A tleap script that builds the chain and sets N, CA, C and O, in Angstrom:
source leaprc.protein.ff14SB
mol = sequence {
  NMET LYS ARG ARG ILE ALA ASN THR ARG VAL
  LEU CYS LEU GLY ASN VAL VAL VAL ASP LEU
  LEU ALA THR PRO VAL ASP ALA LEU PRO PRO
  ARG GLY GLY MET SER LEU VAL ARG GLU ILE
  ARG MET ALA LEU GLY GLY CYS ALA SER ASN
  THR ALA VAL ALA LEU ALA LYS MET GLY THR
  GLN VAL ALA LEU CYS ALA LYS VAL GLY LYS
  ASP PRO MET GLY ASP PHE ALA VAL GLU ASN
  LEU ARG ARG HIE GLY VAL ASP THR ARG PHE
  VAL SER ARG CYS PRO LYS THR PRO THR GLY
  ALA THR MET VAL LEU VAL ASP SER ARG ALA
  GLN ARG SER PHE LEU HIE SER VAL ALA SER
  ASN ALA GLU LEU SER ALA ARG GLU VAL ASP
  ALA GLY ARG TRP ARG GLY PHE CGLY
}
set mol.1.N position { 93.631 84.720 107.874 }
set mol.1.CA position { 92.824 85.584 108.695 }
set mol.1.C position { 93.714 86.372 109.652 }
set mol.1.O position { 94.581 85.807 110.318 }
set mol.2.N position { 93.486 87.694 109.712 }
set mol.2.CA position { 94.249 88.531 110.620 }
set mol.2.C position { 93.836 88.262 112.053 }
set mol.2.O position { 92.653 88.097 112.353 }
set mol.3.N position { 94.804 88.220 112.917 }
set mol.3.CA position { 94.509 88.096 114.333 }
set mol.3.C position { 94.579 89.482 114.935 }
set mol.3.O position { 95.645 90.098 114.951 }
set mol.4.N position { 93.463 89.981 115.429 }
set mol.4.CA position { 93.411 91.317 116.000 }
set mol.4.C position { 94.136 91.332 117.327 }
set mol.4.O position { 93.966 90.432 118.150 }
set mol.5.N position { 94.946 92.359 117.532 }
set mol.5.CA position { 95.619 92.549 118.805 }
set mol.5.C position { 94.560 93.066 119.774 }
set mol.5.O position { 93.965 94.117 119.533 }
set mol.6.N position { 94.323 92.355 120.845 }
set mol.6.CA position { 93.187 92.576 121.753 }
set mol.6.C position { 93.000 94.041 122.130 }
set mol.6.O position { 93.858 94.649 122.770 }
set mol.7.N position { 91.875 94.586 121.726 }
set mol.7.CA position { 91.432 95.929 122.105 }
set mol.7.C position { 92.472 97.025 121.885 }
set mol.7.O position { 92.426 98.056 122.555 }
set mol.8.N position { 93.383 96.826 120.983 }
set mol.8.CA position { 94.399 97.830 120.714 }
set mol.8.C position { 93.887 98.794 119.658 }
set mol.8.O position { 93.471 98.387 118.573 }
set mol.9.N position { 93.923 100.064 119.987 }
set mol.9.CA position { 93.549 101.112 119.041 }
set mol.9.C position { 94.696 102.098 118.969 }
set mol.9.O position { 95.215 102.531 119.998 }
set mol.10.N position { 95.087 102.449 117.771 }
set mol.10.CA position { 96.197 103.373 117.575 }
set mol.10.C position { 95.744 104.477 116.639 }
set mol.10.O position { 95.097 104.221 115.624 }
set mol.11.N position { 96.090 105.707 116.987 }
set mol.11.CA position { 95.849 106.843 116.104 }
set mol.11.C position { 97.215 107.353 115.662 }
set mol.11.O position { 98.002 107.820 116.485 }
set mol.12.N position { 97.493 107.268 114.384 }
set mol.12.CA position { 98.742 107.793 113.823 }
set mol.12.C position { 98.505 109.245 113.414 }
set mol.12.O position { 97.429 109.592 112.927 }
set mol.13.N position { 99.494 110.069 113.610 }
set mol.13.CA position { 99.407 111.488 113.280 }
set mol.13.C position { 100.643 111.865 112.482 }
set mol.13.O position { 101.769 111.618 112.914 }
set mol.14.N position { 100.430 112.467 111.309 }
set mol.14.CA position { 101.592 112.891 110.545 }
set mol.14.C position { 101.351 112.945 109.058 }
set mol.14.O position { 100.239 113.207 108.601 }
set mol.15.N position { 102.396 112.697 108.316 }
set mol.15.CA position { 102.327 112.962 106.883 }
set mol.15.C position { 101.887 111.776 106.039 }
set mol.15.O position { 102.116 110.609 106.356 }
set mol.16.N position { 101.243 112.155 104.951 }
set mol.16.CA position { 100.839 111.221 103.897 }
set mol.16.C position { 101.525 111.724 102.632 }
set mol.16.O position { 101.462 112.910 102.308 }
set mol.17.N position { 102.170 110.822 101.932 }
set mol.17.CA position { 102.908 111.190 100.726 }
set mol.17.C position { 102.574 110.178 99.637 }
set mol.17.O position { 102.423 108.987 99.909 }
set mol.18.N position { 102.462 110.656 98.418 }
set mol.18.CA position { 102.369 109.756 97.276 }
set mol.18.C position { 103.743 109.755 96.621 }
set mol.18.O position { 104.255 110.793 96.204 }
set mol.19.N position { 104.324 108.563 96.543 }
set mol.19.CA position { 105.638 108.408 95.914 }
set mol.19.C position { 105.459 108.100 94.437 }
set mol.19.O position { 104.620 107.279 94.066 }
set mol.20.N position { 106.241 108.753 93.600 }
set mol.20.CA position { 106.324 108.451 92.172 }
set mol.20.C position { 107.719 107.881 91.958 }
set mol.20.O position { 108.713 108.607 91.986 }
set mol.21.N position { 107.779 106.571 91.745 }
set mol.21.CA position { 109.064 105.882 91.637 }
set mol.21.C position { 109.422 105.663 90.174 }
set mol.21.O position { 108.625 105.126 89.404 }
set mol.22.N position { 110.621 106.079 89.797 }
set mol.22.CA position { 111.126 105.875 88.438 }
set mol.22.C position { 112.353 104.975 88.514 }
set mol.22.O position { 113.282 105.245 89.275 }
set mol.23.N position { 112.355 103.882 87.708 }
set mol.23.CA position { 113.481 102.957 87.713 }
set mol.23.C position { 113.813 102.505 86.295 }
set mol.23.O position { 112.897 102.358 85.486 }
set mol.24.N position { 115.045 102.285 85.966 }
set mol.24.CA position { 116.222 102.784 86.673 }
set mol.24.C position { 116.574 104.193 86.193 }
set mol.24.O position { 116.340 104.549 85.038 }
set mol.25.N position { 117.134 104.974 87.093 }
set mol.25.CA position { 117.616 106.313 86.755 }
set mol.25.C position { 119.072 106.377 87.196 }
set mol.25.O position { 119.368 106.647 88.360 }
set mol.26.N position { 119.978 106.126 86.253 }
set mol.26.CA position { 121.406 106.146 86.565 }
set mol.26.C position { 122.049 107.497 86.287 }
set mol.26.O position { 123.153 107.772 86.756 }
set mol.27.N position { 121.364 108.333 85.532 }
set mol.27.CA position { 121.846 109.696 85.266 }
set mol.27.C position { 120.649 110.541 84.853 }
set mol.27.O position { 119.704 110.046 84.238 }
set mol.28.N position { 120.704 111.810 85.196 }
set mol.28.CA position { 119.642 112.715 84.769 }
set mol.28.C position { 119.878 113.110 83.312 }
set mol.28.O position { 121.025 113.205 82.875 }
set mol.29.N position { 118.816 113.338 82.568 }
set mol.29.CA position { 119.009 113.785 81.182 }
set mol.29.C position { 119.555 115.208 81.162 }
set mol.29.O position { 119.427 115.934 82.148 }
set mol.30.N position { 120.164 115.614 80.048 }
set mol.30.CA position { 120.633 116.999 79.956 }
set mol.30.C position { 119.429 117.941 79.972 }
set mol.30.O position { 118.314 117.530 79.647 }
set mol.31.N position { 119.649 119.190 80.345 }
set mol.31.CA position { 118.555 120.173 80.348 }
set mol.31.C position { 117.839 120.163 79.011 }
set mol.31.O position { 118.457 120.255 77.950 }
set mol.32.N position { 116.521 120.051 79.086 }
set mol.32.CA position { 115.719 120.022 77.876 }
set mol.32.C position { 115.660 118.659 77.207 }
set mol.32.O position { 114.975 118.493 76.197 }
set mol.33.N position { 116.373 117.678 77.761 }
set mol.33.CA position { 116.414 116.344 77.173 }
set mol.33.C position { 115.462 115.380 77.866 }
set mol.33.O position { 114.724 115.761 78.775 }
set mol.34.N position { 115.491 114.139 77.428 }
set mol.34.CA position { 114.635 113.107 77.991 }
set mol.34.C position { 115.422 111.809 78.075 }
set mol.34.O position { 116.254 111.517 77.216 }
set mol.35.N position { 115.153 111.046 79.107 }
set mol.35.CA position { 115.724 109.705 79.254 }
set mol.35.C position { 114.586 108.730 79.427 }
set mol.35.O position { 113.565 109.059 80.031 }
set mol.36.N position { 114.752 107.538 78.903 }
set mol.36.CA position { 113.754 106.495 79.077 }
set mol.36.C position { 114.058 105.693 80.337 }
set mol.36.O position { 115.219 105.462 80.674 }
set mol.37.N position { 113.007 105.275 81.024 }
set mol.37.CA position { 113.133 104.396 82.178 }
set mol.37.C position { 112.239 103.187 81.962 }
set mol.37.O position { 111.324 103.231 81.140 }
set mol.38.N position { 112.489 102.127 82.680 }
set mol.38.CA position { 111.692 100.912 82.539 }
set mol.38.C position { 110.292 101.103 83.112 }
set mol.38.O position { 109.314 100.616 82.545 }
set mol.39.N position { 110.193 101.816 84.241 }
set mol.39.CA position { 108.910 101.900 84.930 }
set mol.39.C position { 108.793 103.198 85.721 }
set mol.39.O position { 109.769 103.693 86.284 }
set mol.40.N position { 107.590 103.732 85.749 }
set mol.40.CA position { 107.216 104.806 86.667 }
set mol.40.C position { 105.910 104.352 87.309 }
set mol.40.O position { 104.934 104.060 86.617 }
set mol.41.N position { 105.902 104.295 88.644 }
set mol.41.CA position { 104.679 103.856 89.321 }
set mol.41.C position { 104.425 104.702 90.558 }
set mol.41.O position { 105.327 105.344 91.096 }
set mol.42.N position { 103.168 104.685 90.993 }
set mol.42.CA position { 102.764 105.410 92.192 }
set mol.42.C position { 102.669 104.426 93.348 }
set mol.42.O position { 102.290 103.268 93.173 }
set mol.43.N position { 103.025 104.917 94.543 }
set mol.43.CA position { 102.905 104.110 95.751 }
set mol.43.C position { 102.600 105.035 96.916 }
set mol.43.O position { 102.963 106.212 96.902 }
set mol.44.N position { 101.941 104.500 97.910 }
set mol.44.CA position { 101.660 105.255 99.123 }
set mol.44.C position { 102.930 105.353 99.941 }
set mol.44.O position { 103.646 104.364 100.101 }
set mol.45.N position { 103.212 106.522 100.453 }
set mol.45.CA position { 104.390 106.733 101.283 }
set mol.45.C position { 104.080 107.684 102.420 }
set mol.45.O position { 102.928 108.064 102.630 }
set mol.46.N position { 105.098 108.061 103.141 }
set mol.46.CA position { 104.947 108.941 104.289 }
set mol.46.C position { 104.981 108.135 105.571 }
set mol.46.O position { 104.381 107.063 105.651 }
set mol.47.N position { 105.680 108.645 106.573 }
set mol.47.CA position { 105.889 107.843 107.787 }
set mol.47.C position { 104.588 107.531 108.518 }
set mol.47.O position { 104.424 106.409 108.997 }
set mol.48.N position { 103.660 108.474 108.621 }
set mol.48.CA position { 102.412 108.193 109.344 }
set mol.48.C position { 101.549 107.188 108.589 }
set mol.48.O position { 101.016 106.253 109.186 }
set mol.49.N position { 101.410 107.379 107.282 }
set mol.49.CA position { 100.577 106.446 106.522 }
set mol.49.C position { 101.230 105.066 106.430 }
set mol.49.O position { 100.530 104.056 106.492 }
set mol.50.N position { 102.552 105.002 106.284 }
set mol.50.CA position { 103.230 103.703 106.259 }
set mol.50.C position { 103.054 102.964 107.586 }
set mol.50.O position { 102.835 101.752 107.604 }
set mol.51.N position { 103.153 103.697 108.694 }
set mol.51.CA position { 102.968 103.088 110.008 }
set mol.51.C position { 101.532 102.601 110.177 }
set mol.51.O position { 101.307 101.495 110.670 }
set mol.52.N position { 100.558 103.418 109.771 }
set mol.52.CA position { 99.150 103.040 109.892 }
set mol.52.C position { 98.858 101.770 109.093 }
set mol.52.O position { 98.179 100.868 109.584 }
set mol.53.N position { 99.363 101.699 107.879 }
set mol.53.CA position { 99.129 100.518 107.042 }
set mol.53.C position { 99.780 99.282 107.670 }
set mol.53.O position { 99.171 98.213 107.703 }
set mol.54.N position { 101.000 99.419 108.163 }
set mol.54.CA position { 101.685 98.276 108.782 }
set mol.54.C position { 100.918 97.782 110.005 }
set mol.54.O position { 100.770 96.575 110.195 }
set mol.55.N position { 100.432 98.701 110.832 }
set mol.55.CA position { 99.659 98.306 112.013 }
set mol.55.C position { 98.349 97.631 111.618 }
set mol.55.O position { 97.954 96.633 112.221 }
set mol.56.N position { 97.678 98.175 110.606 }
set mol.56.CA position { 96.422 97.568 110.141 }
set mol.56.C position { 96.671 96.156 109.625 }
set mol.56.O position { 95.857 95.264 109.863 }
set mol.57.N position { 97.782 95.937 108.922 }
set mol.57.CA position { 98.106 94.605 108.412 }
set mol.57.C position { 98.353 93.615 109.548 }
set mol.57.O position { 98.176 92.410 109.371 }
set mol.58.N position { 98.765 94.120 110.720 }
set mol.58.CA position { 98.987 93.254 111.878 }
set mol.58.C position { 97.709 93.045 112.683 }
set mol.58.O position { 97.717 92.349 113.698 }
set mol.59.N position { 96.602 93.655 112.224 }
set mol.59.CA position { 95.329 93.455 112.892 }
set mol.59.C position { 94.973 94.500 113.916 }
set mol.59.O position { 93.977 94.350 114.624 }
set mol.60.N position { 95.757 95.559 114.019 }
set mol.60.CA position { 95.475 96.624 114.956 }
set mol.60.C position { 94.395 97.532 114.395 }
set mol.60.O position { 94.369 97.805 113.195 }
set mol.61.N position { 93.508 97.996 115.254 }
set mol.61.CA position { 92.509 98.984 114.843 }
set mol.61.C position { 93.234 100.325 114.809 }
set mol.61.O position { 93.663 100.828 115.847 }
set mol.62.N position { 93.373 100.905 113.616 }
set mol.62.CA position { 94.194 102.101 113.463 }
set mol.62.C position { 93.474 103.149 112.633 }
set mol.62.O position { 92.802 102.847 111.647 }
set mol.63.N position { 93.638 104.391 113.067 }
set mol.63.CA position { 93.130 105.540 112.322 }
set mol.63.C position { 94.304 106.470 112.045 }
set mol.63.O position { 95.353 106.378 112.683 }
set mol.64.N position { 94.111 107.353 111.096 }
set mol.64.CA position { 95.160 108.286 110.709 }
set mol.64.C position { 94.614 109.702 110.741 }
set mol.64.O position { 93.543 109.978 110.201 }
set mol.65.N position { 95.358 110.597 111.380 }
set mol.65.CA position { 95.043 112.021 111.364 }
set mol.65.C position { 96.102 112.687 110.494 }
set mol.65.O position { 97.284 112.700 110.839 }
set mol.66.N position { 95.671 113.237 109.369 }
set mol.66.CA position { 96.614 113.807 108.410 }
set mol.66.C position { 95.846 114.724 107.460 }
set mol.66.O position { 94.632 114.891 107.584 }
set mol.67.N position { 96.564 115.309 106.521 }
set mol.67.CA position { 95.935 116.174 105.534 }
set mol.67.C position { 96.489 115.857 104.160 }
set mol.67.O position { 97.702 115.760 103.969 }
set mol.68.N position { 95.580 115.698 103.199 }
set mol.68.CA position { 95.952 115.505 101.801 }
set mol.68.C position { 95.214 116.530 100.967 }
set mol.68.O position { 94.260 117.149 101.437 }
set mol.69.N position { 95.646 116.709 99.747 }
set mol.69.CA position { 94.965 117.624 98.843 }
set mol.69.C position { 93.657 117.029 98.335 }
set mol.69.O position { 93.431 115.820 98.386 }
set mol.70.N position { 92.821 117.910 97.853 }
set mol.70.CA position { 91.581 117.462 97.196 }
set mol.70.C position { 91.912 117.327 95.718 }
set mol.70.O position { 91.497 118.140 94.892 }
set mol.71.N position { 92.671 116.279 95.403 }
set mol.71.CA position { 93.213 116.076 94.069 }
set mol.71.C position { 93.341 114.576 93.805 }
set mol.71.O position { 93.118 113.776 94.713 }
set mol.72.N position { 93.691 114.186 92.598 }
set mol.72.CA position { 93.805 112.748 92.301 }
set mol.72.C position { 94.818 112.009 93.183 }
set mol.72.O position { 94.600 110.846 93.523 }
set mol.73.N position { 95.914 112.661 93.553 }
set mol.73.CA position { 96.876 111.991 94.427 }
set mol.73.C position { 96.284 111.796 95.824 }
set mol.73.O position { 96.541 110.779 96.468 }
set mol.74.N position { 95.507 112.750 96.287 }
set mol.74.CA position { 94.820 112.589 97.566 }
set mol.74.C position { 93.827 111.447 97.509 }
set mol.74.O position { 93.717 110.664 98.452 }
set mol.75.N position { 93.094 111.350 96.391 }
set mol.75.CA position { 92.164 110.227 96.201 }
set mol.75.C position { 92.921 108.904 96.265 }
set mol.75.O position { 92.486 107.963 96.929 }
set mol.76.N position { 94.054 108.838 95.570 }
set mol.76.CA position { 94.881 107.630 95.550 }
set mol.76.C position { 95.309 107.245 96.967 }
set mol.76.O position { 95.218 106.081 97.356 }
set mol.77.N position { 95.774 108.233 97.732 }
set mol.77.CA position { 96.249 107.964 99.093 }
set mol.77.C position { 95.116 107.460 99.981 }
set mol.77.O position { 95.271 106.446 100.662 }
set mol.78.N position { 93.986 108.151 99.981 }
set mol.78.CA position { 92.865 107.770 100.847 }
set mol.78.C position { 92.329 106.386 100.458 }
set mol.78.O position { 92.036 105.566 101.328 }
set mol.79.N position { 92.204 106.130 99.158 }
set mol.79.CA position { 91.722 104.815 98.705 }
set mol.79.C position { 92.664 103.698 99.155 }
set mol.79.O position { 92.208 102.635 99.578 }
set mol.80.N position { 93.974 103.934 99.067 }
set mol.80.CA position { 94.946 102.926 99.505 }
set mol.80.C position { 94.882 102.693 101.004 }
set mol.80.O position { 94.955 101.552 101.462 }
set mol.81.N position { 94.746 103.759 101.765 }
set mol.81.CA position { 94.630 103.616 103.220 }
set mol.81.C position { 93.402 102.786 103.577 }
set mol.81.O position { 93.481 101.864 104.389 }
set mol.82.N position { 92.275 103.118 102.971 }
set mol.82.CA position { 91.035 102.385 103.254 }
set mol.82.C position { 91.145 100.920 102.839 }
set mol.82.O position { 90.687 100.028 103.552 }
set mol.83.N position { 91.755 100.683 101.682 }
set mol.83.CA position { 91.911 99.311 101.188 }
set mol.83.C position { 92.718 98.453 102.162 }
set mol.83.O position { 92.510 97.244 102.256 }
set mol.84.N position { 93.629 99.084 102.876 }
set mol.84.CA position { 94.438 98.358 103.851 }
set mol.84.C position { 93.805 98.339 105.243 }
set mol.84.O position { 94.409 97.824 106.185 }
set mol.85.N position { 92.602 98.890 105.386 }
set mol.85.CA position { 91.891 98.820 106.662 }
set mol.85.C position { 92.157 99.962 107.621 }
set mol.85.O position { 91.848 99.852 108.807 }
set mol.86.N position { 92.724 101.060 107.134 }
set mol.86.CA position { 92.976 102.226 107.984 }
set mol.86.C position { 91.726 103.105 108.010 }
set mol.86.O position { 91.146 103.397 106.963 }
set mol.87.N position { 91.318 103.522 109.194 }
set mol.87.CA position { 90.190 104.437 109.378 }
set mol.87.C position { 90.655 105.831 108.948 }
set mol.87.O position { 91.594 106.376 109.528 }
set mol.88.N position { 90.005 106.407 107.941 }
set mol.88.CA position { 90.444 107.688 107.384 }
set mol.88.C position { 89.528 108.856 107.761 }
set mol.88.O position { 89.602 109.919 107.145 }
set mol.89.N position { 88.674 108.672 108.757 }
set mol.89.CA position { 87.739 109.763 109.083 }
set mol.89.C position { 88.440 111.024 109.578 }
set mol.89.O position { 87.839 112.099 109.561 }
set mol.90.N position { 89.699 110.922 110.019 }
set mol.90.CA position { 90.442 112.086 110.498 }
set mol.90.C position { 91.444 112.604 109.457 }
set mol.90.O position { 92.306 113.425 109.772 }
set mol.91.N position { 91.323 112.126 108.236 }
set mol.91.CA position { 92.151 112.647 107.138 }
set mol.91.C position { 91.370 113.780 106.484 }
set mol.91.O position { 90.308 113.559 105.902 }
set mol.92.N position { 91.905 114.994 106.584 }
set mol.92.CA position { 91.256 116.173 105.998 }
set mol.92.C position { 91.714 116.354 104.561 }
set mol.92.O position { 92.810 115.944 104.180 }
set mol.93.N position { 90.844 116.980 103.769 }
set mol.93.CA position { 91.166 117.252 102.360 }
set mol.93.C position { 91.341 118.757 102.189 }
set mol.93.O position { 90.447 119.527 102.542 }
set mol.94.N position { 92.464 119.176 101.661 }
set mol.94.CA position { 92.786 120.586 101.449 }
set mol.94.C position { 92.460 120.959 100.005 }
set mol.94.O position { 93.072 120.423 99.081 }
set mol.95.N position { 91.502 121.874 99.796 }
set mol.95.CA position { 91.110 122.206 98.424 }
set mol.95.C position { 92.123 123.070 97.664 }
set mol.95.O position { 92.089 123.113 96.434 }
set mol.96.N position { 93.027 123.759 98.380 }
set mol.96.CA position { 93.928 124.705 97.710 }
set mol.96.C position { 95.377 124.224 97.611 }
set mol.96.O position { 96.155 124.768 96.828 }
set mol.97.N position { 95.740 123.224 98.388 }
set mol.97.CA position { 97.127 122.760 98.412 }
set mol.97.C position { 97.167 121.299 97.989 }
set mol.97.O position { 96.376 120.501 98.492 }
set mol.98.N position { 98.058 120.927 97.085 }
set mol.98.CA position { 98.102 119.534 96.609 }
set mol.98.C position { 98.615 118.568 97.669 }
set mol.98.O position { 99.191 118.972 98.679 }
set mol.99.N position { 98.397 117.318 97.419 }
set mol.99.CA position { 98.891 116.240 98.280 }
set mol.99.C position { 100.414 116.207 98.241 }
set mol.99.O position { 101.024 116.412 97.192 }
set mol.100.N position { 101.016 115.948 99.395 }
set mol.100.CA position { 102.471 115.809 99.457 }
set mol.100.C position { 102.932 114.683 98.537 }
set mol.100.O position { 102.274 113.649 98.421 }
set mol.101.N position { 104.061 114.896 97.893 }
set mol.101.CA position { 104.546 113.903 96.934 }
set mol.101.C position { 106.070 113.876 96.924 }
set mol.101.O position { 106.740 114.867 97.217 }
set mol.102.N position { 106.582 112.716 96.580 }
set mol.102.CA position { 108.023 112.545 96.431 }
set mol.102.C position { 108.303 111.830 95.117 }
set mol.102.O position { 107.712 110.790 94.826 }
set mol.103.N position { 109.206 112.393 94.331 }
set mol.103.CA position { 109.715 111.688 93.159 }
set mol.103.C position { 110.928 110.906 93.639 }
set mol.103.O position { 111.897 111.479 94.137 }
set mol.104.N position { 110.857 109.592 93.481 }
set mol.104.CA position { 111.928 108.712 93.934 }
set mol.104.C position { 112.641 108.184 92.694 }
set mol.104.O position { 112.060 107.453 91.892 }
set mol.105.N position { 113.896 108.560 92.551 }
set mol.105.CA position { 114.709 108.118 91.420 }
set mol.105.C position { 115.560 106.951 91.905 }
set mol.105.O position { 116.445 107.128 92.744 }
set mol.106.N position { 115.297 105.778 91.386 }
set mol.106.CA position { 115.973 104.557 91.833 }
set mol.106.C position { 116.948 104.125 90.748 }
set mol.106.O position { 116.553 103.888 89.606 }
set mol.107.N position { 118.241 104.021 91.116 }
set mol.107.CA position { 119.223 103.633 90.105 }
set mol.107.C position { 119.295 102.114 89.971 }
set mol.107.O position { 118.594 101.390 90.678 }
set mol.108.N position { 120.131 101.643 89.077 }
set mol.108.CA position { 120.206 100.207 88.787 }
set mol.108.C position { 120.792 99.399 89.932 }
set mol.108.O position { 120.735 98.170 89.904 }
set mol.109.N position { 121.359 100.061 90.948 }
set mol.109.CA position { 121.851 99.359 92.148 }
set mol.109.C position { 120.891 99.528 93.324 }
set mol.109.O position { 121.240 99.224 94.464 }
set mol.110.N position { 119.681 100.015 93.043 }
set mol.110.CA position { 118.622 100.211 94.041 }
set mol.110.C position { 118.915 101.354 95.012 }
set mol.110.O position { 118.311 101.427 96.082 }
set mol.111.N position { 119.841 102.250 94.646 }
set mol.111.CA position { 120.091 103.442 95.452 }
set mol.111.C position { 119.055 104.494 95.066 }
set mol.111.O position { 118.762 104.681 93.885 }
set mol.112.N position { 118.503 105.180 96.067 }
set mol.112.CA position { 117.413 106.116 95.804 }
set mol.112.C position { 117.843 107.550 96.047 }
set mol.112.O position { 118.625 107.835 96.954 }
set mol.113.N position { 117.316 108.455 95.217 }
set mol.113.CA position { 117.432 109.896 95.397 }
set mol.113.C position { 116.017 110.452 95.376 }
set mol.113.O position { 115.132 109.893 94.728 }
set mol.114.N position { 115.808 111.555 96.087 }
set mol.114.CA position { 114.446 112.031 96.290 }
set mol.114.C position { 114.288 113.510 95.947 }
set mol.114.O position { 115.180 114.322 96.196 }
set mol.115.N position { 113.136 113.838 95.372 }
set mol.115.CA position { 112.673 115.209 95.193 }
set mol.115.C position { 111.331 115.268 95.914 }
set mol.115.O position { 110.407 114.539 95.553 }
set mol.116.N position { 111.207 116.128 96.930 }
set mol.116.CA position { 110.037 116.065 97.806 }
set mol.116.C position { 109.303 117.399 97.899 }
set mol.116.O position { 109.919 118.464 97.951 }
set mol.117.N position { 107.980 117.317 97.917 }
set mol.117.CA position { 107.110 118.470 98.160 }
set mol.117.C position { 106.256 118.170 99.390 }
set mol.117.O position { 105.469 117.224 99.381 }
set mol.118.N position { 106.407 118.969 100.446 }
set mol.118.CA position { 105.644 118.783 101.685 }
set mol.118.C position { 104.166 119.046 101.437 }
set mol.118.O position { 103.315 118.301 101.923 }
set mol.119.N position { 103.853 120.089 100.691 }
set mol.119.CA position { 102.498 120.442 100.250 }
set mol.119.C position { 101.476 120.415 101.389 }
set mol.119.O position { 101.673 121.087 102.401 }
set mol.120.N position { 100.393 119.654 101.243 }
set mol.120.CA position { 99.288 119.678 102.205 }
set mol.120.C position { 99.687 119.212 103.600 }
set mol.120.O position { 98.999 119.534 104.569 }
set mol.121.N position { 100.773 118.468 103.728 }
set mol.121.CA position { 101.218 118.051 105.056 }
set mol.121.C position { 101.524 119.250 105.943 }
set mol.121.O position { 101.348 119.176 107.160 }
set mol.122.N position { 101.977 120.351 105.355 }
set mol.122.CA position { 102.287 121.558 106.119 }
set mol.122.C position { 101.019 122.308 106.548 }
set mol.122.O position { 101.093 123.230 107.360 }
set mol.123.N position { 99.871 121.923 106.013 }
set mol.123.CA position { 98.614 122.606 106.311 }
set mol.123.C position { 97.868 122.002 107.504 }
set mol.123.O position { 96.851 122.553 107.923 }
set mol.124.N position { 98.342 120.894 108.058 }
set mol.124.CA position { 97.683 120.272 109.203 }
set mol.124.C position { 97.758 121.226 110.390 }
set mol.124.O position { 98.845 121.649 110.783 }
set mol.125.N position { 96.599 121.567 110.962 }
set mol.125.CA position { 96.533 122.595 112.010 }
set mol.125.C position { 96.309 121.987 113.388 }
set mol.125.O position { 95.923 120.825 113.516 }
set mol.126.N position { 96.559 122.794 114.417 }
set mol.126.CA position { 96.341 122.365 115.799 }
set mol.126.C position { 94.884 121.980 116.019 }
set mol.126.O position { 94.606 121.044 116.769 }
set mol.127.N position { 93.956 122.673 115.388 }
set mol.127.CA position { 92.534 122.350 115.529 }
set mol.127.C position { 92.253 120.938 115.024 }
set mol.127.O position { 91.445 120.211 115.602 }
set mol.128.N position { 92.926 120.559 113.943 }
set mol.128.CA position { 92.700 119.240 113.354 }
set mol.128.C position { 93.313 118.109 114.169 }
set mol.128.O position { 92.897 116.957 114.047 }
set mol.129.N position { 94.296 118.432 114.996 }
set mol.129.CA position { 94.901 117.400 115.830 }
set mol.129.C position { 94.419 117.487 117.277 }
set mol.129.O position { 94.954 116.798 118.145 }
set mol.130.N position { 93.427 118.316 117.544 }
set mol.130.CA position { 92.846 118.439 118.881 }
set mol.130.C position { 92.268 117.087 119.313 }
set mol.130.O position { 91.499 116.464 118.580 }
set mol.131.N position { 92.650 116.651 120.508 }
set mol.131.CA position { 92.227 115.333 120.995 }
set mol.131.C position { 90.715 115.183 121.084 }
set mol.131.O position { 90.211 114.062 121.023 }
set mol.132.N position { 89.975 116.280 121.227 }
set mol.132.CA position { 88.524 116.205 121.300 }
set mol.132.C position { 87.891 115.637 120.031 }
set mol.132.O position { 86.805 115.059 120.084 }
set mol.133.N position { 88.554 115.798 118.907 }
set mol.133.CA position { 88.043 115.256 117.636 }
set mol.133.C position { 88.042 113.744 117.604 }
set mol.133.O position { 87.301 113.134 116.834 }
set mol.134.N position { 88.872 113.134 118.441 }
set mol.134.CA position { 89.090 111.696 118.355 }
set mol.134.C position { 88.142 110.900 119.237 }
set mol.134.O position { 88.196 109.670 119.244 }
set mol.135.N position { 87.271 111.580 119.983 }
set mol.135.CA position { 86.309 110.848 120.806 }
set mol.135.C position { 85.489 109.933 119.917 }
set mol.135.O position { 85.081 110.318 118.822 }
set mol.136.N position { 85.257 108.758 120.377 }
set mol.136.CA position { 84.476 107.816 119.599 }
set mol.136.C position { 85.297 106.960 118.667 }
set mol.136.O position { 84.765 106.055 118.024 }
set mol.137.N position { 86.616 107.238 118.582 }
set mol.137.CA position { 87.445 106.391 117.730 }
set mol.137.C position { 87.450 104.990 118.320 }
set mol.137.O position { 87.751 104.787 119.496 }
set mol.138.N position { 87.111 104.044 117.481 }
set mol.138.CA position { 87.149 102.661 117.905 }
set mol.138.C position { 85.773 102.159 118.188 }
set mol.138.O position { 85.604 100.999 118.562 }
savepdb mol mol.pdb
quit
């Protein structure tokens, strides 16, 4: 059973990213070629969403203010946040810009290289982070 930190409420603000991890990737294939990897999987990433999930796991009442695309990756991100107990009422969905994503290439020594698209994270506006929107949180 989680022990709630007494009356603590945190609002995280920032990026949500869906990571696509490929392992192992010790070399890129030649142009037009293909290489096999053992696994490709999706995971929730991004500093704001990672922080929100970690706080929720510690029993903190936490919400996230962010923007994701109105796409399958956005669905994946929001579902994962909710599953971990993060309040997502301040996560906006962008119909024209995809969810931020990172391709993470992990080599056989666990060293990572990244290809990143900021995407919908760049669409978060001052209106969406206005403190007046957060009344009633908690």
